Structures are given as structure tokens and as C-alpha cells.
FIKOL-463436 format. One record per residue (C-alpha): chain; residue in one letter; residue number from 1; x, y, z. Coordinates in pm, 1 decimal, always signed. Each point is the difference from the previous one (the first is absolute). Layout:
% FIKOL-463436
@cadena = A&residuo = A&num = NUM&px = X&py = Y&pz = Z;
...
***
This chain:
% FIKOL-463436
@cadena = A&residuo = M&num = 1&px = +0.0&py = +0.0&pz = +0.0;
@cadena = A&residuo = L&num = 2&px = +133.3&py = +341.9&pz = -92.7;
@cadena = A&residuo = I&num = 3&px = -158.6&py = +299.3&pz = +169.4;
@cadena = A&residuo = P&num = 4&px = -36.3&py = +304.7&pz = -230.0;
@cadena = A&residuo = R&num = 5&px = +278.6&py = +255.2&pz = +54.2;
@cadena = A&residuo = M&num = 6&px = -76.1&py = +366.9&pz = -54.1;
@cadena = A&residuo = D&num = 7&px = +74.6&py = +342.9&pz = +135.2;
@cadena = A&residuo = K&num = 8&px = -243.1&py = +194.2&pz = +218.7;
@cadena = A&residuo = T&num = 9&px = -143.9&py = +198.8&pz = -291.0;
@cadena = A&residuo = A&num = 10&px = -84.2&py = -315.7&pz = -194.6;
@cadena = A&residuo = K&num = 11&px = -149.3&py = -164.8&pz = +311.4;
@cadena = A&residuo = N&num = 12&px = -221.2&py = +300.7&pz = +71.6;
@cadena = A&residuo = A&num = 13&px = -108.4&py = +13.4&pz = -366.5;
@cadena = A&residuo = I&num = 14&px = -178.0&py = -336.7&pz = +23.9;
@cadena = A&residuo = A&num = 15&px = -359.5&py = +109.8&pz = -60.5;
@cadena = A&residuo = T&num = 16&px = -189.9&py = -262.0&pz = +199.5;
@cadena = A&residuo = P&num = 17&px = +239.0&py = -221.2&pz = +195.9;
@cadena = A&residuo = A&num = 18&px = -146.1&py = -327.4&pz = +123.2;
@cadena = A&residuo = N&num = 19&px = -26.8&py = -59.8&pz = +372.8;
@cadena = A&residuo = G&num = 20&px = +325.7&py = -164.5&pz = +111.7;
@cadena = A&residuo = L&num = 21&px = +194.7&py = +88.2&pz = -316.3;
@cadena = A&residuo = L&num = 22&px = +369.1&py = -36.1&pz = +86.2;
@cadena = A&residuo = V&num = 23&px = +275.3&py = +202.2&pz = -171.0;
@cadena = A&residuo = Y&num = 24&px = +366.4&py = +64.7&pz = +67.5;
@cadena = A&residuo = Q&num = 25&px = +61.8&py = +375.1&pz = -0.6;
@cadena = A&residuo = T&num = 26&px = +348.1&py = +82.3&pz = -132.2;
@cadena = A&residuo = G&num = 27&px = +7.7&py = +363.8&pz = +109.8;
@cadena = A&residuo = P&num = 28&px = +24.9&py = +284.9&pz = +63.7;
@cadena = A&residuo = D&num = 29&px = -95.9&py = -75.7&pz = +363.9;
@cadena = A&residuo = S&num = 30&px = -152.8&py = -289.4&pz = +198.1;
@cadena = A&residuo = I&num = 31&px = +195.5&py = -248.4&pz = -210.5;
@cadena = A&residuo = G&num = 32&px = -148.3&py = -345.1&pz = +47.9;
@cadena = A&residuo = F&num = 33&px = -331.3&py = -182.5&pz = -7.8;
@cadena = A&residuo = H&num = 34&px = -332.3&py = +185.1&pz = +4.8;
@cadena = A&residuo = Y&num = 35&px = -348.2&py = -145.8&pz = -11.3;
@cadena = A&residuo = Y&num = 36&px = -329.3&py = +166.4&pz = -79.8;
@cadena = A&residuo = D&num = 37&px = -254.6&py = +12.9&pz = +283.9;
@cadena = A&residuo = L&num = 38&px = -332.5&py = +45.1&pz = -180.9;
@cadena = A&residuo = P&num = 39&px = -227.3&py = +58.2&pz = +301.9;
@cadena = A&residuo = N&num = 40&px = +219.8&py = +297.6&pz = +97.4;
@cadena = A&residuo = T&num = 41&px = +87.0&py = +85.2&pz = -363.5;
@cadena = A&residuo = Q&num = 42&px = +372.9&py = +38.4&pz = +62.9;
@cadena = A&residuo = W&num = 43&px = +336.8&py = -156.2&pz = -66.7;
@cadena = A&residuo = V&num = 44&px = +165.1&py = -150.7&pz = +309.2;
@cadena = A&residuo = F&num = 45&px = +378.8&py = -33.7&pz = +22.8;
@cadena = A&residuo = I&num = 46&px = +140.3&py = -321.3&pz = +150.2;
@cadena = A&residuo = N&num = 47&px = +322.2&py = +119.7&pz = +165.0;
@cadena = A&residuo = A&num = 48&px = +325.9&py = -192.1&pz = +42.1;
@cadena = A&residuo = S&num = 49&px = -119.3&py = -169.9&pz = +319.6;
@cadena = A&residuo = G&num = 50&px = -296.2&py = -141.8&pz = -193.4;
@cadena = A&residuo = I&num = 51&px = -252.1&py = +219.4&pz = +179.1;
@cadena = A&residuo = A&num = 52&px = -249.5&py = +186.8&pz = -213.6;
@cadena = A&residuo = T&num = 53&px = +30.5&py = +374.4&pz = +43.2;
@cadena = A&residuo = D&num = 54&px = -305.5&py = +214.4&pz = -54.4;
@cadena = A&residuo = T&num = 55&px = +142.1&py = +336.4&pz = -105.6;
@cadena = A&residuo = T&num = 56&px = -327.9&py = +180.0&pz = +73.6;
@cadena = A&residuo = A&num = 57&px = -58.3&py = -135.2&pz = +353.8;
@cadena = A&residuo = W&num = 58&px = +42.0&py = +214.9&pz = +311.1;
@cadena = A&residuo = K&num = 59&px = +330.6&py = -87.4&pz = +166.4;
@cadena = A&residuo = L&num = 60&px = +71.5&py = -19.0&pz = +373.2;
@cadena = A&residuo = N&num = 61&px = +302.4&py = +224.9&pz = -41.1;
@cadena = A&residuo = G&num = 62&px = -154.3&py = +260.4&pz = -227.8;
@cadena = A&residuo = N&num = 63&px = -69.6&py = +42.5&pz = -369.6;
@cadena = A&residuo = N&num = 64&px = +152.7&py = +211.0&pz = -272.8;
@cadena = A&residuo = N&num = 65&px = -280.9&py = -52.7&pz = -252.3;
@cadena = A&residuo = V&num = 66&px = -267.5&py = +205.8&pz = +180.3;
@cadena = A&residuo = T&num = 67&px = -195.6&py = +241.0&pz = -218.5;
@cadena = A&residuo = D&num = 68&px = -276.7&py = +253.1&pz = +63.2;
@cadena = A&residuo = T&num = 69&px = -254.5&py = -275.5&pz = -71.2;
@cadena = A&residuo = S&num = 70&px = +156.3&py = -259.9&pz = +235.9;
@cadena = A&residuo = F&num = 71&px = -192.5&py = -95.5&pz = +312.8;
@cadena = A&residuo = L&num = 72&px = -42.7&py = -264.9&pz = +266.1;
@cadena = A&residuo = G&num = 73&px = -355.3&py = -120.6&pz = +28.1;
@cadena = A&residuo = S&num = 74&px = -280.1&py = -182.0&pz = -173.6;
@cadena = A&residuo = I&num = 75&px = -167.6&py = +58.9&pz = -333.9;
@cadena = A&residuo = N&num = 76&px = -325.2&py = -164.4&pz = +107.2;
@cadena = A&residuo = N&num = 77&px = -235.5&py = +72.9&pz = +288.2;
@cadena = A&residuo = K&num = 78&px = +202.8&py = -195.1&pz = +257.2;
@cadena = A&residuo = A&num = 79&px = +152.5&py = +143.3&pz = +316.2;
@cadena = A&residuo = V&num = 80&px = +372.7&py = +62.3&pz = +26.0;
@cadena = A&residuo = K&num = 81&px = +125.0&py = -177.4&pz = +312.1;
@cadena = A&residuo = F&num = 82&px = +323.5&py = +11.5&pz = +198.1;
@cadena = A&residuo = R&num = 83&px = +133.3&py = -266.3&pz = +238.1;
@cadena = A&residuo = V&num = 84&px = +277.1&py = -19.5&pz = +261.7;
@cadena = A&residuo = N&num = 85&px = +92.8&py = -341.1&pz = +140.3;
@cadena = A&residuo = N&num = 86&px = -293.2&py = -121.3&pz = -211.5;
@cadena = A&residuo = L&num = 87&px = -248.0&py = +202.0&pz = +208.4;
@cadena = A&residuo = P&num = 88&px = -214.4&py = +281.2&pz = -143.2;
@cadena = A&residuo = S&num = 89&px = +178.2&py = +334.2&pz = +24.6;
@cadena = A&residuo = G&num = 90&px = -180.5&py = +220.5&pz = -247.7;
@cadena = A&residuo = I&num = 91&px = -282.2&py = +19.9&pz = -248.7;
@cadena = A&residuo = I&num = 92&px = -143.6&py = +239.4&pz = -255.2;
@cadena = A&residuo = D&num = 93&px = -343.0&py = -126.2&pz = -102.7;
@cadena = A&residuo = S&num = 94&px = -203.1&py = +182.5&pz = -264.1;
@cadena = A&residuo = S&num = 95&px = -313.9&py = -208.5&pz = +58.0;
@cadena = A&residuo = T&num = 96&px = -26.4&py = +74.2&pz = +374.1;
@cadena = A&residuo = G&num = 97&px = +185.3&py = +331.7&pz = +11.7;
@cadena = A&residuo = D&num = 98&px = +225.7&py = -136.6&pz = +274.5;
@cadena = A&residuo = A&num = 99&px = +362.3&py = +108.6&pz = +28.5;
@cadena = A&residuo = A&num = 100&px = +243.1&py = -122.5&pz = +264.0;
@cadena = A&residuo = L&num = 101&px = +373.2&py = -0.9&pz = +58.2;
@cadena = A&residuo = G&num = 102&px = +161.3&py = -157.5&pz = +303.3;
@cadena = A&residuo = Y&num = 103&px = +70.3&py = -344.3&pz = +138.7;
@cadena = A&residuo = R&num = 104&px = -343.2&py = -169.3&pz = +44.1;
@cadena = A&residuo = A&num = 105&px = -180.0&py = +329.8&pz = -63.4;
@cadena = A&residuo = L&num = 106&px = -365.3&py = -53.9&pz = -93.3;
@cadena = A&residuo = V&num = 107&px = +80.9&py = -371.9&pz = -3.1;
@cadena = A&residuo = T&num = 108&px = -346.6&py = -141.7&pz = +69.6;
@cadena = A&residuo = G&num = 109&px = -161.4&py = +138.9&pz = -311.7;
@cadena = A&residuo = H&num = 110&px = -374.9&py = +17.7&pz = -50.2;
@cadena = A&residuo = S&num = 111&px = -241.3&py = -259.7&pz = +125.0;
@cadena = A&residuo = S&num = 112&px = -312.7&py = +186.3&pz = -109.9;
@cadena = A&residuo = P&num = 113&px = -83.8&py = +167.8&pz = -331.3;
@cadena = A&residuo = G&num = 114&px = -41.2&py = +375.6&pz = -1.3;
@cadena = A&residuo = F&num = 115&px = +283.4&py = +76.0&pz = +239.3;
@cadena = A&residuo = Y&num = 116&px = +280.7&py = +183.4&pz = -170.9;
@cadena = A&residuo = A&num = 117&px = +224.9&py = +303.6&pz = -26.9;
@cadena = A&residuo = N&num = 118&px = +216.4&py = -70.7&pz = +304.0;
@cadena = A&residuo = N&num = 119&px = +349.1&py = +145.4&pz = +13.2;
@cadena = A&residuo = A&num = 120&px = +264.8&py = -136.6&pz = +234.9;
@cadena = A&residuo = L&num = 121&px = +362.3&py = +99.9&pz = +49.3;
@cadena = A&residuo = G&num = 122&px = +223.4&py = -159.8&pz = +260.2;
@cadena = A&residuo = F&num = 123&px = +79.3&py = -326.5&pz = +175.9;
@cadena = A&residuo = E&num = 124&px = -329.6&py = -193.8&pz = +36.0;
@cadena = A&residuo = A&num = 125&px = -202.9&py = +317.0&pz = -61.8;
@cadena = A&residuo = G&num = 126&px = -364.4&py = -98.2&pz = -52.0;
@cadena = A&residuo = R&num = 127&px = +99.8&py = -364.9&pz = +43.9;
@cadena = A&residuo = N&num = 128&px = -350.3&py = -132.2&pz = +82.8;
@cadena = A&residuo = L&num = 129&px = -200.8&py = +262.8&pz = -183.5;
@cadena = A&residuo = N&num = 130&px = -207.1&py = -248.8&pz = -199.2;
@cadena = A&residuo = T&num = 131&px = -346.3&py = +154.6&pz = -11.9;
@cadena = A&residuo = G&num = 132&px = +61.3&py = +373.3&pz = +33.3;
@cadena = A&residuo = Y&num = 133&px = +22.2&py = +257.8&pz = -273.4;
@cadena = A&residuo = A&num = 134&px = +145.6&py = +345.5&pz = -60.1;
@cadena = A&residuo = N&num = 135&px = +256.4&py = -27.6&pz = +281.2;
@cadena = A&residuo = I&num = 136&px = +343.2&py = +160.1&pz = +12.1;
@cadena = A&residuo = T&num = 137&px = +255.9&py = -164.2&pz = +227.5;
@cadena = A&residuo = I&num = 138&px = +355.1&py = +126.7&pz = +39.3;
@cadena = A&residuo = G&num = 139&px = +240.0&py = -142.6&pz = +255.0;
@cadena = A&residuo = R&num = 140&px = +102.2&py = -326.0&pz = +162.7;
@cadena = A&residuo = H&num = 141&px = -312.3&py = -198.3&pz = +95.9;
@cadena = A&residuo = A&num = 142&px = -228.3&py = +295.7&pz = -81.0;
@cadena = A&residuo = L&num = 143&px = -359.2&py = -127.6&pz = -19.2;
@cadena = A&residuo = A&num = 144&px = +147.6&py = -351.4&pz = +12.0;
@cadena = A&residuo = S&num = 145&px = -227.5&py = -185.8&pz = +240.9;
@cadena = A&residuo = T&num = 146&px = -335.7&py = +117.2&pz = -119.3;
@cadena = A&residuo = G&num = 147&px = -197.2&py = -231.4&pz = -225.1;
@cadena = A&residuo = V&num = 148&px = -280.1&py = +242.3&pz = -89.9;
@cadena = A&residuo = S&num = 149&px = +75.2&py = +364.9&pz = -42.7;
@cadena = A&residuo = T&num = 150&px = -119.0&py = +268.7&pz = -236.7;
@cadena = A&residuo = Q&num = 151&px = +122.7&py = +346.7&pz = -96.3;
@cadena = A&residuo = N&num = 152&px = +274.7&py = +34.1&pz = +261.9;
@cadena = A&residuo = I&num = 153&px = +334.8&py = +172.1&pz = -3.8;
@cadena = A&residuo = A&num = 154&px = +254.9&py = -163.7&pz = +229.4;
@cadena = A&residuo = I&num = 155&px = +347.3&py = +154.3&pz = +13.0;
@cadena = A&residuo = G&num = 156&px = +274.3&py = -109.2&pz = +236.6;
@cadena = A&residuo = D&num = 157&px = +137.6&py = -303.4&pz = +175.0;
@cadena = A&residuo = S&num = 158&px = -292.2&py = -230.0&pz = +86.4;
@cadena = A&residuo = A&num = 159&px = -254.8&py = +276.3&pz = -68.3;
@cadena = A&residuo = M&num = 160&px = -353.8&py = -141.3&pz = +27.3;
@cadena = A&residuo = A&num = 161&px = +147.1&py = -348.2&pz = +47.4;
***
């Protein structure tokens, strides 16, 4: 089997590459094997260690390919979620209007429909706020112990806990 060899310009000129198409890029950069990932419509470089490198992915140590249209987030109506030690630590949810940032902030989520628009900032802020709406909690454990609460503003360490 001989894998097609071509430079980057020729590779990128393939009009409709098949999913999994493998080519050997001869230059000018990323010399080596590349395959076409159809679901993500991009070429993926397989580096010298044999690990596929997605050149458009967000890197842990920063990116140099960021443009004015780059973003982190979703392109459908699904919440963006953050985790620390695999525990909820942030959410931005367009369907409920909830926004939280902090370890286990607003962690319980909603148990009843119609409760929304809670904002929590801080360690376990609004932790058990599962049926309240239109609350603002800022600070460690602010409004953390209350299960039902509506239209409150709690600011400070353990405020309204």
C-alpha cells in the first residue's frame, strides 16, 4: 500500500475528501500523515509519537490560532458546564437562565419546572437552590442551605445560609 504524498496546498485542494482519507503531507509544515475527519470537516495531523493532533482544538497551554470569531461554548441549546475534581463548578444555561461559577455553586440544579434565572458566584454558593428563581448569591456558602427560595440577594460568607 502506498499512501498518496502531496504538499499542504494539494491536500487542501481536495474538493470532497472521504472520511478517513489518509495522505502523507510533504511540506511546508506538519510533515507526516494526516487523515480527514468528516464529522468535524478538518484534516488531523498524526504527529511523530503517533498521536493525532487537532490543530483547531483548544490547548491546555494556550493557542496561537485564536481569531475574532473563536469561542469556547456550544453551538446548540445546551448548557456550558465546568468541573473541578469531576464535581460541578460552573454553568451557563440558556434554557434556565442560570449562571454559576465556583466549586459546587448551584450544584443541585432544578427539580421543578419554572424555576430559573439564578446566579451564583463563590464556593458552594446556592448549592441547594433547586426550586427557587431569580436569586443572586455571591460569597462562600451564600444561600447554600436553602432548598426553596425566590428573589433573594445574598452577599457575603454564609449569607442567608
